C-alpha positions, 0 to 999 in steps of 0.5 A: 372795626370799632364800636363808638359809644357816646353819652350825650345830653338829650337836647343835643341829639338832633345836633349830633344826628345832623353832624353824623349825617354830614360826616356820612355816618347814617347807622346808629342805635339811640337809647335813653339812659340815666347817669351821673358824673361830675354834675352830681345831680341836683335837689328839688323841693316838692310839697315841702319834701326835698328830693335829691336827683342824682341820676340825670337823663342822658342819651346813649348812641352806639355806632359801629364803624370801620377803622377809616370812619372812627375819627370822622365819627368822633369829630361829628359827635363832639361837634354836635354835642359840645356846649362847653359846660359840665355834663356834655358827655363822654365817648368810648371807643371799643374794639369790635371783635365780630359783626354779622349782618343777619339778612345776608350772613355777611361778616366783618367790614362788609357787614358794617357797611 
């Protein structure tokens, strides 16, 4: 079992969701996030005052999958999120020690589905 965490551009979320649905991955958690990386933000002027914006809007996707869905999930996220520009995002794959479905009490592979 793995937890796949992806940080992507907000405007690419519909494309990533479509790619995941096409890869038969339907369960995910989506959260708005702020962050910066190689982009390092930008500056803008408002009423003569310069503001440095170094935390940019991102979307964080979390997808828990069984081992056989790891590669298709990563490929789908890349397919939907890639623009070829700096700031496309990152994907992290983390071992998932345990998963329990609250409704039924199932655990492990059966709980992820």
